[in-house]
Wavefront OBJ file of the C-alpha trace (Angstrom):
o trace
v -22.980 -2.962 -17.948
v -20.162 -5.379 -17.351
v -18.390 -6.623 -20.495
v -17.879 -10.354 -20.972
v -14.789 -11.721 -19.318
v -11.783 -11.718 -21.571
v -9.144 -14.428 -21.621
v -6.244 -13.430 -19.464
v -2.920 -13.614 -21.216
v 0.171 -14.496 -19.224
v 2.187 -11.620 -17.904
v 5.467 -10.909 -19.591
v 8.411 -12.534 -17.913
v 11.393 -10.520 -16.834
v 14.400 -10.739 -19.113
v 16.759 -10.219 -16.206
v 16.452 -13.427 -14.255
v 14.209 -15.824 -12.366
v 11.977 -14.665 -9.546
v 11.340 -15.707 -6.008
v 7.831 -16.291 -4.664
v 7.041 -12.660 -3.916
v 8.883 -10.961 -6.732
v 12.539 -10.891 -5.646
v 15.143 -11.502 -8.312
v 18.299 -13.571 -8.169
v 21.203 -11.135 -8.305
v 23.387 -13.706 -10.006
v 21.197 -13.509 -13.102
v 21.462 -9.738 -13.459
v 23.994 -8.297 -15.910
v 26.799 -6.278 -14.323
v 26.516 -2.502 -14.504
v 29.458 -2.296 -16.896
v 28.059 -4.831 -19.374
v 27.439 -3.516 -22.920
v 23.721 -4.268 -22.673
v 23.440 -2.073 -19.626
v 25.189 0.765 -21.389
v 22.695 0.902 -24.250
v 21.501 4.484 -24.675
v 22.735 5.568 -21.249
v 24.087 8.899 -22.504
v 21.840 10.124 -25.245
v 18.540 8.767 -24.004
v 17.009 12.230 -24.301
v 13.641 11.127 -25.682
v 11.782 11.739 -22.427
v 9.983 14.860 -21.308
v 11.523 14.611 -17.843
v 15.060 14.516 -19.264
v 14.455 17.560 -21.474
v 12.919 19.537 -18.619
v 15.757 18.766 -16.198
v 18.430 19.510 -18.808
v 16.919 22.896 -19.692
v 16.533 23.852 -16.023
v 20.148 22.872 -15.336
v 21.499 24.921 -18.252
v 19.354 27.908 -17.293
v 20.656 27.684 -13.727
v 24.259 27.711 -14.974
v 23.520 30.707 -17.217
v 21.901 32.599 -14.366
v 25.087 32.250 -12.311
v 27.395 33.100 -15.228
v 25.356 36.251 -15.946
v 26.156 37.527 -12.445
v 29.797 38.062 -13.397
v 30.253 41.666 -14.477
v 26.610 42.603 -13.844
v 26.562 45.689 -11.630
v 22.780 46.047 -11.460
v 19.814 43.639 -11.528
v 18.821 45.043 -14.920
v 22.286 44.361 -16.314
v 22.104 40.819 -14.950
v 18.689 40.295 -16.530
v 19.868 41.546 -19.921
v 22.964 39.359 -19.757
v 20.903 36.352 -18.746
v 18.466 36.949 -21.624
v 21.356 37.243 -24.088
v 22.925 33.988 -22.914
v 19.563 32.216 -22.935
v 18.939 33.305 -26.531
v 22.056 31.405 -27.562
v 22.138 28.503 -25.099
v 18.494 27.428 -25.131
v 18.296 26.608 -28.882
v 21.727 24.963 -28.640
v 20.617 22.810 -25.677
v 17.384 21.764 -27.378
v 19.338 20.954 -30.536
v 21.767 18.794 -28.552
v 18.873 16.942 -26.912
v 17.128 16.453 -30.258
v 20.256 15.018 -31.853
v 20.763 12.815 -28.819
v 17.254 11.438 -29.189
v 17.561 10.861 -32.944
v 21.007 9.238 -32.704
v 20.400 7.295 -29.483
v 20.276 3.834 -31.036
v 23.416 4.413 -33.122
v 25.457 5.972 -30.343
v 24.508 3.200 -27.934
v 26.351 0.691 -30.138
v 29.637 2.528 -29.673
v 32.173 1.613 -26.984
v 31.899 3.581 -23.770
v 34.738 6.098 -24.432
v 33.376 6.821 -27.900
v 29.928 7.512 -26.472
v 31.464 10.095 -24.166
v 33.479 11.607 -27.023
v 30.431 11.787 -29.302
v 28.289 13.432 -26.631
v 30.942 16.028 -25.765
v 31.641 16.633 -29.475
v 27.957 17.279 -30.139
v 27.986 19.636 -27.164
v 30.897 21.575 -28.630
v 29.009 21.817 -31.917
v 25.941 23.049 -30.067
v 28.073 25.733 -28.388
v 29.336 26.950 -31.770
v 25.744 26.950 -33.057
v 24.622 29.135 -30.147
v 27.508 31.523 -30.761
v 26.617 31.711 -34.454
v 23.051 32.724 -33.584
v 24.320 35.734 -31.633
v 26.841 36.641 -34.331
v 24.178 36.569 -37.059
v 21.942 38.899 -35.041
v 24.821 41.299 -34.436
v 24.673 40.882 -30.640
v 28.137 39.399 -30.251
v 31.319 40.828 -31.751
v 33.940 39.480 -32.023
v 32.826 35.864 -32.050
v 34.399 33.690 -29.277
v 34.228 30.452 -31.258
v 36.755 28.501 -29.209
v 35.274 29.579 -25.876
v 31.779 28.711 -27.092
v 32.881 25.254 -28.223
v 34.660 24.610 -24.913
v 31.640 25.814 -22.916
v 29.292 23.631 -24.957
v 31.496 20.589 -24.491
v 31.805 21.178 -20.734
v 28.037 21.588 -20.229
v 27.423 18.532 -22.415
v 29.815 16.510 -20.242
v 27.869 17.506 -17.129
v 24.574 16.593 -18.789
v 26.048 13.254 -19.877
v 27.066 12.539 -16.301
v 23.504 13.237 -15.185
v 22.103 10.960 -17.885
v 24.601 8.278 -16.887
v 23.519 8.286 -13.246
v 19.872 8.399 -14.279
v 20.395 5.335 -16.464
v 22.343 3.586 -13.718
v 19.426 4.113 -11.329
v 17.106 2.569 -13.926
v 19.283 -0.473 -14.606
v 17.607 -3.851 -14.056
v 19.473 -4.429 -10.796
v 18.083 -1.205 -9.283
v 14.678 -0.748 -10.883
v 13.667 -4.403 -10.742
v 14.645 -4.611 -7.085
v 12.575 -1.544 -6.203
v 9.574 -2.735 -8.208
v 9.871 -6.149 -6.572
v 9.871 -4.552 -3.135
v 6.705 -2.592 -3.907
v 5.155 -5.638 -5.546
v 5.824 -7.764 -2.473
v 3.837 -5.297 -0.374
v 0.739 -5.456 -2.552
v 0.642 -9.206 -3.281
v -0.040 -10.698 0.194
v -2.763 -8.098 0.802
v -4.322 -8.929 -2.560
v -4.135 -12.696 -2.100
v -5.524 -12.804 1.434
v -8.410 -10.468 0.646
v -9.365 -12.458 -2.433
v -9.100 -15.749 -0.542
v -11.374 -14.432 2.208
v -13.916 -13.431 -0.419
v -13.815 -16.927 -1.907
v -14.248 -18.569 1.525
v -17.311 -16.423 2.198
v -18.781 -17.390 -1.161
v -18.156 -21.107 -0.666
v -20.061 -21.034 2.618
v -22.965 -18.952 1.366
v -23.515 -20.426 -2.107
v -21.754 -23.763 -2.613
v -23.259 -24.184 -6.080
v -21.225 -21.221 -7.335
v -18.014 -22.305 -5.644
v -16.530 -24.005 -8.711
v -16.799 -20.929 -10.965
v -15.492 -18.689 -8.202
v -12.491 -20.905 -7.540
v -11.661 -20.945 -11.249
v -11.516 -17.154 -11.232
v -9.571 -17.261 -7.994
v -7.007 -19.665 -9.461
v -6.433 -17.233 -12.340
v -5.901 -14.386 -9.894
v -3.433 -16.438 -7.868
v -1.592 -17.527 -11.001
v -1.010 -13.937 -12.047
v -0.191 -12.684 -8.561
v 2.510 -15.343 -8.196
v 3.812 -15.107 -11.764
v 7.378 -14.086 -12.525
v 7.618 -10.328 -12.086
v 7.689 -8.150 -15.170
v 8.591 -4.488 -15.279
v 5.370 -3.771 -17.138
v 2.226 -5.358 -18.537
v -0.430 -4.032 -20.878
v -3.553 -2.226 -19.782
v -5.615 -4.959 -21.474
v -4.047 -7.557 -19.149
v -4.771 -5.450 -16.085
v -8.397 -4.946 -17.171
v -8.857 -8.685 -17.668
v -7.466 -9.346 -14.189
v -9.723 -6.705 -12.637
v -12.716 -8.289 -14.382
v -11.883 -11.644 -12.788
v -11.696 -10.021 -9.380
v -14.969 -8.163 -9.798
v -16.732 -11.353 -10.932
v -15.899 -12.883 -7.556
v -17.017 -9.790 -5.673
v -20.189 -9.544 -7.773
v -21.323 -12.947 -6.513
v -20.408 -11.977 -2.979
v -22.223 -8.615 -2.910
v -24.920 -9.183 -5.537
v -26.951 -6.053 -6.306
v -24.922 -4.029 -3.817
v -22.034 -3.934 -6.291
v -22.991 -2.056 -9.444
v -20.124 -2.038 -11.955
v -19.916 0.092 -15.073
v -17.157 -0.227 -17.654
v -16.234 2.384 -20.259
v -13.231 1.052 -22.151
v -11.350 2.496 -25.104
v -9.737 -0.333 -27.083
v -7.132 2.094 -28.446
v -5.668 2.397 -24.940
v -5.174 -1.355 -24.398
v -1.496 -1.340 -25.398
v -0.451 1.166 -22.704
v 2.233 -0.130 -20.335
v 1.835 -0.088 -16.556
v 3.295 -2.011 -13.599
v 1.703 -5.398 -12.789
v -1.179 -5.447 -10.299
v -1.679 -1.696 -10.568
v -5.353 -1.541 -11.526
v -6.614 -4.333 -9.253
v -5.705 -2.607 -5.934
v -7.602 0.481 -7.091
v -10.662 -1.617 -7.923
v -10.331 -3.446 -4.599
v -10.207 -0.106 -2.767
v -13.396 0.952 -4.534
v -15.140 -2.203 -3.347
v -13.731 -2.096 0.180
v -14.434 1.572 0.870
v -17.541 1.982 -1.270
v -19.512 -1.276 -1.226
v -18.600 -2.994 2.053
v -19.507 -0.148 4.464
v -22.831 0.618 2.754
v -26.011 -1.428 3.128
v -27.200 0.051 -0.169
v -23.936 -0.773 -1.913
v -22.069 1.494 -4.314
v -21.541 2.290 -7.966
v -18.065 1.446 -9.268
v -16.941 2.749 -12.642
v -13.717 1.939 -14.488
v -12.963 3.938 -17.611
v -10.066 4.188 -20.048
v -9.642 6.665 -22.883
v -6.891 7.606 -25.314
v -6.271 11.360 -25.472
v -3.607 12.257 -27.970
v -0.503 10.309 -26.958
v -1.684 9.740 -23.371
v -4.007 7.193 -21.785
v -6.313 8.295 -18.973
v -7.576 5.680 -16.503
v -10.241 6.485 -13.930
v -11.597 4.346 -11.096
v -14.522 5.948 -9.257
v -16.869 4.760 -6.542
v -19.677 6.268 -4.537
v -19.036 6.378 -0.793
v -21.272 6.124 2.294
v -22.260 9.380 3.983
v -19.321 10.918 5.788
v -16.751 8.564 4.263
v -13.570 10.073 2.954
v -10.181 8.934 1.753
v -9.356 7.280 5.076
v -7.997 3.793 4.478
v -6.942 4.411 0.878
v -3.482 5.790 1.657
v -1.132 2.781 1.641
v -2.404 1.202 -1.559
v -2.571 4.548 -3.348
v 0.963 5.482 -2.301
v 2.178 2.116 -3.589
v 0.421 2.585 -6.928
v 1.739 6.133 -7.288
v 5.362 5.153 -6.662
v 5.304 2.185 -9.025
v 3.738 4.309 -11.751
v 6.423 6.994 -11.384
v 9.194 4.386 -11.386
v 8.014 3.169 -14.771
v 7.070 6.432 -16.502
v 8.798 9.204 -14.488
v 7.275 12.665 -15.050
v 5.230 11.426 -18.006
v 2.870 9.756 -15.517
v 0.272 11.663 -13.504
v -1.639 10.399 -10.467
v -4.385 12.214 -8.588
v -7.308 11.525 -6.267
v -10.434 13.533 -5.491
v -13.500 13.223 -3.277
v -16.447 15.336 -4.357
v -20.122 15.029 -3.464
v -19.822 11.489 -2.213
v -17.793 10.187 -5.179
v -14.152 9.144 -4.753
v -12.045 9.093 -7.917
v -8.520 7.930 -8.739
v -7.150 9.301 -12.014
v -4.027 8.000 -13.772
v -2.459 9.418 -16.907
v 0.406 7.655 -18.665
v 2.015 7.646 -22.114
v 0.889 5.155 -24.744
l 1 2 3 4 5 6 7 8 9 10 11 12 13 14 15 16 17 18 19 20 21 22 23 24 25 26 27 28 29 30 31 32 33 34 35 36 37 38 39 40 41 42 43 44 45 46 47 48 49 50 51 52 53 54 55 56 57 58 59 60 61 62 63 64 65 66 67 68 69 70 71 72 73 74 75 76 77 78 79 80 81 82 83 84 85 86 87 88 89 90 91 92 93 94 95 96 97 98 99 100 101 102 103 104 105 106 107 108 109 110 111 112 113 114 115 116 117 118 119 120 121 122 123 124 125 126 127 128 129 130 131 132 133 134 135 136 137 138 139 140 141 142 143 144 145 146 147 148 149 150 151 152 153 154 155 156 157 158 159 160 161 162 163 164 165 166 167 168 169 170 171 172 173 174 175 176 177 178 179 180 181 182 183 184 185 186 187 188 189 190 191 192 193 194 195 196 197 198 199 200 201 202 203 204 205 206 207 208 209 210 211 212 213 214 215 216 217 218 219 220 221 222 223 224 225 226 227 228 229 230 231 232 233 234 235 236 237 238 239 240 241 242 243 244 245 246 247 248 249 250 251 252 253 254 255 256 257 258 259 260 261 262 263 264 265 266 267 268 269 270 271 272 273 274 275 276 277 278 279 280 281 282 283 284 285 286 287 288 289 290 291 292 293 294 295 296 297 298 299 300 301 302 303 304 305 306 307 308 309 310 311 312 313 314 315 316 317 318 319 320 321 322 323 324 325 326 327 328 329 330 331 332 333 334 335 336 337 338 339 340 341 342 343 344 345 346 347 348 349 350 351 352 353 354 355 356 357 358 359 360 361
């Protein structure tokens, strides 16, 4: 059953400047890369799974190379690598944890002090790793100074990586890339919806007024100022408007089922992310089939993640052909916003095509 249409709230406006018609931003309104606002949390923003994973892999790679020095056999290298990992891995995780906990405080410091604090914490982490080996009797005598210097040096390299990661995610870079992807999806969305409305006006003039009201809402949101993210509730409301138009167009051929978890409504995702998936389900499931298709949209909160599924039955012999461009666009925008915390997958089994998205709440 289709839930009653919900009022569509305006999309959030970008805090980084005015927009052009198809989502471009005015560079003059963007803060320079060296501005204090841009530097907020650039070093110790270690509260992301992707950052932790990359940092650990980098440190382990360095340790693997260091363990080669003086190792005459593979077994000796493996033992040396295990010894170094036993000290460096807890120290690295401790440094990342402190960076996450102190992120907001450190981000208020001037740039040189942020560097000094990050390197200082790294030196402390190096001493902590050395102390672990000393307490277990695996390291005698204790190279405290060398451990502190090594920790500070590795921390400096990790800080540089976090700096460049943050620079790539600055408004000037991320907003421009999102705007480019948005500009690809908007004309396709607008023209397809307009064609649907034209067909409805010709076939059933009495319903034209209601259809055009829904269409005006869709146009208003498609041409709104670009935002980096909107809520899942907003995207669902927009998809409901779109499906109301298509329901009148296809009648009984379009069978829509909603299964919505209200706890997932606050999840953040790029604008116009759900609607292209719903449009694909209609285009590749309903349009080619005289009998129509079943379209199901579901959301559910699982732990700290939100799972979104859009499924549709397909005509005999139909596959994923024709879905590629829109799906690639959705995938890239989702990863830009949530990095490795987002998951995107598609599957075609027994005549049912499914798109599955998983993102953090």
